[in-house]
C-alpha positions in Angstrom: 27.2 -35.3 16.3 29.6 -34.5 19.1 33.0 -33.1 18.3 35.9 -34.9 20.1 39.0 -33.3 21.4 42.0 -35.2 22.8 43.8 -33.7 25.8 47.4 -32.9 25.0 50.3 -34.3 27.0 48.6 -37.5 28.1 50.5 -40.7 27.1 49.0 -43.2 29.5 47.6 -46.3 27.9 43.9 -46.5 28.2 42.7 -49.9 29.5 39.3 -50.8 27.8 37.2 -53.7 29.0 35.3 -55.2 26.0 32.2 -57.3 26.5 33.6 -60.2 24.5 36.0 -62.9 25.9 39.4 -62.8 24.4 39.1 -66.4 23.2 36.2 -65.3 21.0 37.8 -62.3 19.4 39.0 -64.3 16.4 35.4 -65.6 15.8 34.3 -62.1 14.9 36.7 -60.4 12.5 35.2 -57.0 13.2 36.2 -57.2 16.9 39.6 -58.8 16.1 40.6 -56.1 13.6 39.2 -53.2 15.7 41.3 -54.3 18.7 44.4 -54.4 16.5 43.5 -50.9 15.2 43.1 -49.1 18.5 46.6 -49.9 19.8 49.1 -48.6 20.9 47.1 -45.7 22.5 44.5 -48.1 24.0 44.7 -51.6 25.3 41.6 -53.9 24.9 40.9 -56.4 27.7 38.9 -59.5 27.1 35.8 -60.0 29.3 35.6 -62.2 32.3 33.4 -61.8 35.3 36.4 -61.7 37.6 38.0 -58.9 35.6 34.7 -57.0 35.3 34.2 -57.1 39.1 37.7 -56.7 40.5 40.0 -56.0 37.6 41.6 -52.7 36.7 40.3 -50.9 33.7 39.5 -47.3 32.7 36.5 -47.7 30.4 34.0 -50.3 29.2 33.2 -50.8 25.6 30.1 -53.0 24.9 29.0 -54.3 21.6 26.4 -57.0 22.3 25.9 -56.9 26.1 22.7 -59.0 25.9 24.9 -62.1 25.3 26.4 -61.7 28.8 22.9 -62.6 30.1 22.1 -65.3 27.6 22.8 -68.7 29.2 21.8 -72.3 28.4 19.9 -73.1 31.5 18.0 -71.4 34.4 20.6 -71.7 37.2 23.3 -70.2 35.0 21.0 -67.4 34.0 20.4 -66.6 37.7 24.1 -66.5 38.3 24.7 -64.3 35.3 22.1 -61.8 36.4 23.6 -61.7 39.9 27.0 -61.0 38.5 25.6 -58.4 36.1 24.0 -56.6 39.1 27.3 -56.6 41.0 29.1 -55.3 37.8 26.8 -52.4 37.3 27.1 -51.6 41.0 30.8 -51.4 40.6 30.4 -49.1 37.5 28.2 -46.8 39.6 30.5 -46.7 42.6 33.7 -46.2 40.4 31.9 -43.8 38.0 33.2 -45.8 35.1 32.2 -44.5 31.7 30.7 -47.0 29.2 30.9 -46.7 25.4 28.5 -48.8 23.3 28.7 -49.6 19.6 25.3 -49.9 18.1 25.5 -52.8 15.7 21.7 -53.1 15.4 18.7 -50.9 16.1 17.4 -53.6 18.5 19.0 -56.9 19.6 18.5 -59.8 17.3 18.1 -62.3 20.2 15.1 -62.5 22.5 15.6 -60.5 25.7 13.4 -61.2 28.7 11.8 -58.3 30.6 14.2 -58.7 33.6 17.2 -58.8 31.3 15.9 -55.8 29.4 15.7 -53.9 32.7 19.3 -54.9 33.5 20.5 -53.8 30.1 18.7 -50.5 30.6 20.7 -50.0 33.9 23.9 -50.7 32.1 22.8 -48.3 29.3 22.4 -45.5 31.9 26.2 -45.5 32.2 26.8 -45.2 28.4 28.4 -41.8 27.7 29.2 -42.3 24.0 27.3 -44.3 21.5 29.3 -45.3 18.4 27.1 -45.7 15.3 28.3 -47.5 12.2 26.4 -45.2 9.9 24.5 -41.9 10.1 21.0 -43.2 9.6 18.4 -41.7 11.9 17.7 -44.1 14.8 16.1 -43.3 18.2 18.7 -41.8 20.6 18.8 -43.4 24.1 19.0 -41.0 27.0 21.6 -38.2 26.8 24.3 -40.2 25.1 26.8 -38.4 22.9 26.8 -39.9 19.4 29.9 -40.5 17.2 29.6 -42.1 13.7 32.5 -44.5 13.0 31.9 -46.7 10.0 32.5 -50.5 9.8 35.8 -51.2 8.1 36.6 -53.6 5.3 37.9 -57.2 5.7 41.2 -56.7 3.9 43.2 -57.7 7.0 41.4 -61.0 7.2 42.0 -61.6 3.4 45.7 -60.8 3.9 45.9 -63.2 6.8 44.6 -66.0 4.5 46.8 -65.1 1.6 43.7 -64.4 -0.5 44.1 -64.2 -4.3 41.0 -62.8 -6.0 39.3 -64.7 -8.8 38.3 -62.6 -11.8 34.6 -61.8 -11.7 32.9 -63.1 -14.8 29.4 -64.1 -15.8 28.9 -67.9 -16.0 26.1 -70.3 -16.7 24.6 -71.0 -14.3 25.1 -67.8 -12.2 26.4 -68.7 -8.8 24.6 -67.0 -5.9 25.6 -67.2 -2.2 23.9 -66.5 1.1 26.0 -66.8 4.2 26.2 -66.0 7.8 24.4 -67.1 11.0 21.0 -68.2 9.8 18.0 -66.7 11.6 14.4 -66.2 10.4 14.6 -62.4 10.3 17.3 -62.7 7.6 14.8 -64.0 5.0 17.0 -66.7 3.5 13.8 -68.5 2.7 12.8 -65.8 0.2 16.0 -66.4 -1.7 15.6 -70.2 -1.7 12.0 -69.8 -2.9 12.9 -67.3 -5.6 15.7 -69.4 -7.0 13.6 -72.6 -6.9 11.0 -70.8 -9.1 13.6 -70.0 -11.8 13.0 -73.3 -13.6 15.5 -72.9 -16.4 18.4 -73.6 -14.0 20.2 -70.3 -14.9 21.0 -69.7 -11.2 22.7 -71.9 -8.6 22.3 -70.9 -5.0 24.5 -71.9 -2.0 23.3 -71.2 1.5 25.9 -71.8 4.2 26.0 -71.0 7.9 25.1 -72.2 11.3 21.3 -72.2 11.8 20.2 -70.9 15.3 16.6 -72.1 14.9 15.8 -75.8 14.4 12.3 -75.1 13.0 13.6 -72.5 10.6 16.3 -74.9 9.4 13.6 -77.4 8.6 11.6 -74.8 6.7 14.7 -74.0 4.6 15.3 -77.7 3.9 11.7 -78.3 2.8 11.9 -75.3 0.4 15.1 -76.6 -1.1 14.0 -80.2 -1.3 13.9 -81.5 -4.9 15.8 -78.5 -6.4 18.9 -79.4 -8.3 20.3 -75.9 -8.1 20.2 -75.2 -4.4 23.0 -76.3 -2.1 21.9 -76.0 1.6 24.7 -76.4 4.2 23.5 -75.5 7.6 26.8 -75.5 9.4 29.5 -73.2 10.7 32.4 -72.8 8.3 35.9 -71.7 8.9 37.0 -68.3 7.5 39.2 -69.8 4.8 36.3 -71.9 3.4 33.9 -68.9 3.6 36.3 -66.7 1.7 36.7 -69.4 -1.0 33.0 -69.7 -1.3 32.5 -66.0 -1.7 35.3 -66.0 -4.3 33.5 -68.7 -6.3 30.2 -66.8 -6.4 29.2 -64.0 -8.8 26.7 -62.4 -6.4 26.0 -62.4 -2.6 22.4 -62.0 -1.6 21.6 -60.3 1.7 17.8 -60.2 1.9 17.3 -58.7 5.4 14.2 -56.7 5.7 15.6 -54.4 8.4 19.2 -54.0 7.4 21.0 -51.4 9.5 24.6 -52.7 9.4 26.0 -55.9 8.0 29.5 -57.3 8.1 28.3 -59.8 5.5 27.9 -57.0 2.9 31.4 -55.6 3.6 33.0 -59.1 3.6 31.4 -59.8 0.1 32.6 -56.4 -1.2 36.1 -56.9 0.2 36.4 -60.1 -1.8 35.1 -58.2 -4.8 31.6 -59.6 -5.2 28.5 -57.5 -5.9 25.8 -57.6 -3.3 22.0 -57.9 -3.8 20.0 -56.0 -1.1 16.4 -55.2 -0.3 15.9 -51.5 -0.8 15.8 -49.4 2.4 17.6 -46.5 3.9 20.7 -48.5 4.7 21.0 -50.1 1.3 20.4 -46.8 -0.5 23.3 -45.3 1.5 25.6 -48.3 0.6 24.5 -47.9 -3.0 25.5 -44.2 -3.0 28.8 -45.0 -1.4 29.9 -48.0 -3.5 27.9 -47.6 -6.7 25.0 -49.4 -8.5 27.3 -52.1 -10.0 28.4 -53.2 -6.6 25.2 -52.7 -4.6 22.0 -53.9 -6.4 18.6 -53.4 -4.8 15.1 -54.7 -5.2 11.8 -53.5 -3.7 9.7 -55.4 -1.2 10.1 -59.2 -0.7 12.4 -61.0 -3.0 10.7 -62.9 -5.9 12.0 -64.8 -8.9 11.1 -61.8 -11.1 12.9 -59.2 -8.9 15.9 -61.5 -8.6 16.1 -61.9 -12.4 15.9 -58.1 -12.8 19.0 -57.4 -10.6 20.9 -60.2 -12.2 20.6 -58.9 -15.7 22.5 -55.7 -15.0 26.2 -55.8 -16.2 28.9 -56.9 -13.8 31.5 -54.4 -12.6 34.2 -53.7 -15.1 37.1 -56.2 -15.1 39.8 -55.2 -12.7 37.6 -52.8 -10.8 37.1 -53.0 -7.0 34.9 -51.4 -4.4 36.3 -48.2 -2.9 36.8 -48.4 0.8 38.5 -45.1 1.3 35.8 -44.0 3.8 36.4 -47.1 5.9 40.1 -47.3 6.5 41.0 -49.1 9.7 43.7 -46.7 10.6 41.1 -43.9 10.7 38.6 -46.1 12.5 41.2 -47.0 15.2 42.1 -43.3 15.7 38.4 -42.3 15.9 37.8 -45.0 18.6 40.8 -43.7 20.6 39.4 -40.2 20.5 36.1 -41.5 21.9 37.9 -43.3 24.6 40.0 -40.3 25.5 37.0 -38.0 25.5 35.0 -40.4 27.7 37.6 -40.2 30.4 
């Protein structure tokens, strides 16, 4: 990993163009907290095509650039691609450095061949790649890599005046799956596993906006007739989501290809153990937070493997996950060092 040094004697505020619009910052707590953590040394600018093409900024920091090309209809897609070409032309002419945070190994939305090519051109300007963990993933080009972990959600909880509910084993056990619902997240496995535990010892709530109509129907069909599965395919506000996590005893995150997940850290921030499929990322989380907070199973989730992880004792009363390695003050300072080095 690349060692960063900050030049002494420079006090000018660094203007950083993010690839998310300012009005959307509060829809993603990670972005919202990160932007608050990088000041006062750097100033984040919300994305707009006018700002990208003719605005004044020193650096670009992208997180999910594929969404800049994802439009609802053909004509708008053509316009977005034309603007994207103009933007990368400006980046080339002005020799503007780009930093990219790698949230996933590959994008979770479908990317057409032409958009893949455009994103590759943008990627050629990426000087530093920020990774959220130190797992081995393919390196793109000659990018310099800096690991800066994902922080906790304590600032969000503080904003909502969160008061934690004591974690205790109840009958039935209350399980929760939440987040944007997509097929790769394997929510269907959790629904099927809980529906096959016929003694009613588990109650599952699944809540989140479903991005795939067919997948939503599949989940509804699986949950049909079960008295212990509550399926709510809708977007919920932060306050309701925090309350639902607080009501649960376990959060289940059954992704097969887990690399990084804000869902896991949100659940841990509220003080709820998380059930994960065993892979390199979940093993790393288990080593960091401990086996009482991170419980893993092998292969696809079944009723038997779910029972196994649920029988282990709950974390001791009054205990909480240790987020010392993920303090936002350190995260903000690390980002500022990357920005400074990229200049």
